[in-house]
C-alpha positions as CSV (number, residue, x, y, z in Angstrom):
1,M,113.3,84.7,97.6
2,R,111.6,85.9,94.5
3,R,113.0,89.2,93.3
4,T,110.3,91.8,93.1
5,G,109.9,95.5,93.3
6,Y,107.9,97.4,95.9
7,T,105.6,100.3,95.8
8,R,103.9,102.4,98.5
9,A,100.2,101.8,99.1
10,S,99.6,105.5,98.4
11,T,100.1,104.8,94.6
12,L,96.7,103.1,94.7
13,G,95.0,106.5,95.1
14,P,91.2,106.5,95.7
15,I,90.7,102.9,94.6
16,A,88.0,102.2,97.2
17,E,86.1,105.3,96.1
18,V,86.1,104.4,92.5
19,V,85.3,100.7,93.0
20,T,82.4,101.5,95.3
21,A,81.0,104.4,93.2
22,T,81.0,102.0,90.2
23,G,78.9,99.4,92.0
24,G,81.7,97.0,93.0
25,S,82.7,95.6,96.4
26,I,86.0,96.8,97.7
27,E,86.0,94.1,100.3
28,R,85.7,91.4,97.7
29,V,88.4,93.0,95.6
30,F,90.9,92.9,98.5
31,R,89.9,89.4,99.4
32,R,90.5,88.1,95.8
33,A,93.8,89.9,95.7
34,E,94.7,88.3,99.1
35,L,95.5,91.6,100.7
36,P,94.4,93.2,104.0
37,I,91.8,96.0,103.5
38,R,93.6,98.0,106.2
39,L,96.1,98.8,103.5
40,L,93.7,101.6,102.5
41,E,94.5,103.3,105.8
42,S,98.3,102.8,105.6
43,P,99.6,104.8,102.6
44,D,103.3,104.4,103.5
45,T,103.1,100.6,103.7
46,L,105.3,98.9,101.1
47,L,103.4,96.5,98.8
48,P,105.2,94.1,96.4
49,L,104.6,95.2,92.9
50,R,103.1,91.8,92.0
51,D,100.4,92.3,94.7
52,H,99.8,95.9,93.5
53,F,99.3,94.5,90.0
54,R,97.0,91.8,91.3
55,L,94.8,94.3,93.2
56,L,94.4,96.4,90.1
57,A,93.6,93.4,88.1
58,A,91.0,92.2,90.7
59,S,89.4,95.7,90.6
60,S,89.2,95.6,86.8
61,R,87.6,92.1,86.9
62,E,85.2,93.2,89.6
63,L,83.9,96.0,87.5
64,R,84.4,94.3,84.1
65,D,86.2,97.4,83.0
66,E,89.4,96.8,81.0
67,V,90.5,100.4,81.5
68,F,89.6,100.6,85.2
69,A,93.1,102.0,86.1
70,A,92.7,104.8,83.6
71,R,89.4,105.7,85.3
72,L,91.1,105.5,88.7
73,G,94.0,107.7,87.5
74,R,91.7,110.6,86.7
75,R,90.9,110.8,90.4
76,T,94.5,110.7,91.6
77,S,96.8,113.6,92.4
78,I,100.5,114.0,92.8
79,A,99.9,115.2,96.4
80,G,98.6,111.7,97.1
81,L,102.2,110.4,96.6
82,G,103.3,112.0,99.9
83,V,107.0,112.8,100.3
84,Y,107.8,111.7,96.7
85,G,105.2,113.9,95.2
86,K,106.2,116.9,97.4
87,W,109.9,116.5,96.4
88,V,109.1,116.3,92.7
89,T,106.7,119.2,92.6
90,Q,109.1,121.5,94.5
91,A,111.5,121.5,91.5
92,P,112.0,124.9,89.8
93,T,111.3,123.7,86.3
94,L,109.5,120.8,84.7
95,L,112.8,119.4,83.4
96,E,114.2,119.3,86.9
97,A,110.9,117.8,88.2
98,I,111.2,115.0,85.6
99,Q,114.8,114.4,86.6
100,R,113.9,114.3,90.3
101,A,111.0,111.9,89.5
102,G,113.4,109.5,87.7
103,T,116.3,109.5,90.1
104,S,114.3,109.3,93.3
105,L,111.5,106.9,92.2
106,P,113.3,103.6,93.2
107,H,114.3,105.0,96.6
108,M,111.2,107.0,97.7
109,L,108.2,105.4,96.0
110,Q,108.6,102.3,93.8
111,S,111.5,100.0,93.0
112,A,112.1,97.8,89.9
113,T,110.8,100.6,87.7
114,R,112.3,103.5,85.8
115,L,111.2,106.8,84.4
116,L,113.1,107.7,81.3
117,V,113.0,110.8,79.2
118,R,114.1,110.9,75.6
119,R,114.0,113.7,73.0
120,H,112.8,113.0,69.5
121,G,113.1,116.1,67.4
122,K,110.6,118.7,68.8
123,E,109.0,116.1,71.1
124,V,109.7,114.6,74.5
125,H,108.9,110.9,75.2
126,W,108.6,110.3,78.9
127,S,108.3,106.6,79.6
128,Y,107.5,104.3,82.6
129,E,109.5,101.0,82.3
130,L,109.2,98.0,84.5
131,A,111.9,95.5,85.5
132,D,109.5,93.3,87.5
133,T,108.3,90.3,85.4
134,A,104.8,90.0,86.9
135,T,102.2,90.2,84.1
136,D,98.7,89.9,85.7
137,G,97.5,93.5,86.1
138,R,100.5,95.0,84.4
139,P,98.5,97.1,81.9
140,Q,96.4,98.5,84.7
141,N,99.5,99.5,86.6
142,E,100.8,101.2,83.5
143,M,97.7,103.3,83.0
144,L,97.8,104.4,86.6
145,A,101.5,105.4,86.3
146,I,100.8,107.4,83.2
147,W,98.2,109.5,85.0
148,Y,100.7,110.3,87.8
149,M,103.1,111.4,85.1
150,I,100.5,113.6,83.6
151,A,99.8,115.0,87.1
152,V,103.5,116.0,87.4
153,V,103.4,117.9,84.1
154,R,100.1,119.6,85.0
155,H,101.7,121.0,88.1
156,F,103.8,123.2,85.7
157,A,101.5,123.4,82.7
158,G,98.1,123.8,84.2
159,A,95.3,121.6,85.5
160,G,93.8,121.0,82.0
161,W,97.0,119.9,80.3
162,L,97.1,116.7,78.3
163,P,99.9,115.1,76.2
164,S,99.7,115.2,72.5
165,R,99.9,111.4,72.4
166,I,100.0,108.4,74.8
167,M,101.4,105.0,74.3
168,I,100.2,102.0,76.3
169,G,101.0,98.3,76.0
170,G,99.1,95.1,76.9
171,L,95.6,96.2,76.1
172,T,93.3,94.6,73.5
173,A,92.1,96.5,70.4
174,R,88.5,96.6,71.7
175,A,89.7,98.9,74.5
176,Q,90.8,101.6,72.1
177,R,87.6,103.7,72.4
178,S,87.4,103.4,76.2
179,I,91.0,104.2,76.7
180,D,90.8,107.3,74.5
181,E,87.8,108.5,76.5
182,Q,89.5,108.0,79.9
183,M,92.9,109.4,78.9
184,G,91.4,112.4,77.1
185,A,94.2,112.2,74.4
186,A,95.1,110.2,71.3
187,T,96.2,106.8,72.6
188,V,98.3,104.2,70.8
189,I,98.0,100.6,72.0
190,C,101.3,99.0,71.2
191,D,104.0,96.6,72.5
192,A,106.0,99.3,74.2
193,P,106.4,100.9,77.6
194,G,103.8,103.4,78.8
195,T,104.8,106.8,77.4
196,I,103.5,110.3,77.3
197,I,104.6,112.6,74.4
198,F,104.6,116.4,74.5
199,D,106.3,119.5,73.0
200,R,109.9,119.7,74.3
201,R,109.5,123.5,74.9
202,L,107.4,122.6,77.9
203,L,110.5,121.3,79.7
204,V,111.5,124.9,80.6
205,A,108.1,125.7,82.2
206,V,108.7,127.4,85.5
207,N,107.0,126.1,88.7
208,P,104.1,128.5,89.3
209,H,104.1,127.5,93.0
210,L,107.8,128.0,93.7
211,D,107.2,130.6,96.4
212,R,105.2,128.1,98.4
213,T,107.8,125.4,98.7
214,E,109.3,124.7,102.1
215,G,111.5,121.7,101.5
216,L,111.3,118.4,103.3
217,D,111.3,118.2,107.1
218,A,113.2,115.7,109.2
219,D,110.3,113.2,109.5
220,E,109.8,113.3,105.7
221,L,113.5,112.8,105.0
222,A,113.6,109.8,107.4
223,R,111.0,108.0,105.2
224,I,112.8,108.4,102.0
225,F,115.2,105.4,101.8
226,D,113.2,102.6,103.3
227,I,112.4,100.6,100.2
228,P,114.5,97.4,100.4
229,A,117.0,96.6,97.6
230,P,116.4,93.2,95.8
231,D,119.3,91.6,97.6
232,D,118.4,93.0,101.1
233,L,116.8,89.8,102.5
234,P,116.0,91.1,106.0
235,G,114.6,94.3,104.5
236,N,112.3,92.3,102.1
237,V,111.1,90.0,104.9
238,A,110.4,93.0,107.2
239,A,108.4,94.7,104.5
240,L,106.3,91.6,104.1
241,I,105.8,91.3,107.8
242,D,104.6,95.0,107.9
243,L,102.1,94.1,105.1
244,E,100.8,90.9,106.8
245,L,100.5,92.7,110.0
246,L,97.7,94.8,108.5
247,G,95.5,91.7,108.3
248,A,96.5,89.5,111.2
249,R,99.5,88.3,113.2
250,P,102.1,87.4,110.6
251,T,103.2,83.8,110.3
252,L,106.2,82.3,108.7
253,S,104.0,80.2,106.4
254,G,102.2,83.4,105.2
255,I,105.5,85.2,104.6
256,V,107.0,82.4,102.6
257,R,103.9,82.1,100.5
258,R,103.9,85.8,99.6
259,A,107.7,85.7,99.1
260,G,107.6,82.8,96.7
261,V,110.2,80.7,98.6
262,S,110.2,77.6,100.7
263,K,110.2,77.8,104.5
264,R,113.4,75.9,104.7
265,T,115.2,78.1,102.1
266,L,114.2,81.3,103.9
267,Q,115.3,80.0,107.3
268,R,118.6,78.8,105.8
269,R,119.3,82.1,104.1
270,L,118.4,84.1,107.2
271,G,120.6,81.8,109.3
272,E,123.6,82.4,107.0
273,I,123.5,86.1,108.1
274,G,122.8,85.3,111.8
275,L,119.1,86.1,111.8
276,S,115.8,84.2,112.2
277,Y,112.2,84.9,111.3
278,S,111.5,85.4,115.0
279,D,114.2,88.2,115.2
280,L,112.6,90.1,112.2
281,L,109.1,89.7,113.6
282,R,110.1,91.0,117.0
283,N,112.0,93.9,115.4
284,T,109.0,94.8,113.3
285,L,106.6,94.7,116.2
286,Q,108.9,96.9,118.3
287,R,109.2,99.4,115.5
288,Q,105.4,99.5,114.8
289,A,104.6,99.7,118.5
290,I,106.8,102.7,119.1
291,R,105.4,104.4,116.0
292,L,101.8,103.9,117.1
293,L,102.6,105.0,120.6
294,C,104.4,108.1,119.5
295,Q,102.3,109.2,116.5
296,S,98.7,108.6,117.6
297,E,96.3,108.8,120.5
298,R,95.0,105.3,119.9
299,P,94.2,103.5,123.1
300,I,96.8,100.9,124.0
301,T,94.1,98.2,123.8
302,D,93.6,99.1,120.1
303,I,97.4,99.1,119.5
304,A,97.7,95.7,121.0
305,G,95.0,94.4,118.7
306,M,96.6,96.0,115.6
307,L,99.8,94.2,116.4
308,G,98.2,90.9,116.7
309,Y,98.3,90.4,120.5
310,R,95.4,88.6,122.1
311,D,95.0,91.2,124.8
312,P,96.6,94.4,126.1
313,A,98.4,92.5,128.9
314,H,100.3,90.3,126.5
315,F,101.3,93.4,124.5
316,S,102.4,95.3,127.7
317,R,104.6,92.4,128.9
318,A,106.2,92.1,125.4
319,F,106.8,95.9,125.2
320,E,108.3,96.0,128.7
321,S,110.6,93.1,127.8
322,W,111.9,95.1,124.8
323,S,112.2,98.6,126.4
324,G,112.3,98.1,130.2
325,I,109.2,100.2,130.7
326,A,105.4,99.8,130.2
327,P,103.9,101.2,126.9
328,S,101.8,103.7,128.9
329,R,105.0,105.1,130.5
330,W,106.7,105.2,127.2
331,R,103.9,107.4,125.8
332,E,104.1,109.7,128.9
333,L,107.9,110.2,128.4
334,V,107.4,111.0,124.7
335,K,104.8,113.6,125.5
336,S,106.9,115.2,128.2
337,A,109.9,115.3,125.9
338,G,107.9,117.1,123.2
């Protein structure tokens, strides 16, 4: 299976809003990127970095805007990153926040990436570095990541703060003026990781919202460590099933296409650890069914459709075979227990 990183769909921010406001078609963008548009309603869904890059690239081409992600980044906020954003911005100082951002990034928000901080004299260079080899859309992803890094610093330094300089790779020279306008700071286009540069004295800035922090609750903590490691084959396949499920009933052919591996190879590797694609599909459907029954008031008819069942009766029979009770009864028991 092709080794790739994953990111949460929440990192896309208000992509539909920006594409639509600029005269583009968000439906066409998602179709060209071969992604389900329901991803916009599912911020915790894990998305392979390659697909994330491709979606940003498709948006850039749709609008004929080489710095689209910089424009998108101006609309994002650290709060949009969910548990990760909350954990980072609860740090007592900016230095601690940067350390939290770096150590928790691969577990809570995005794998195959690193946030590194280096001191150069009186300056701090905070960089976003990618291990994933995908290239299409990479500069767009980098611009968006830089805006999230700026948002972290702004939480401590104020809403109008900007770095003294920004370094971005992969853009053409003709993009210089546009990128300067969108980033609001002097930008250097170079062959180097995306970096924001600022005065090191800012590292000791105290969190002005420290008295409002409440920590992470149990539900938030449970969502922290669900990004699969590169060698976790069942975890990687399950993440792809979750993604495919947003568009239609997942199929083995669809999963292997997105995974970049042959059907025979995937079946063989799963068999070596005593699993099959059918096992992983069933486990994913069970997990998603329980989540939807417990966390929403959606009619069971809608839940059946979201999980790819032809009708509620098929879903009810499947659910009862897993749990021993009907989905309606499961929901009643959950409510009574609460």
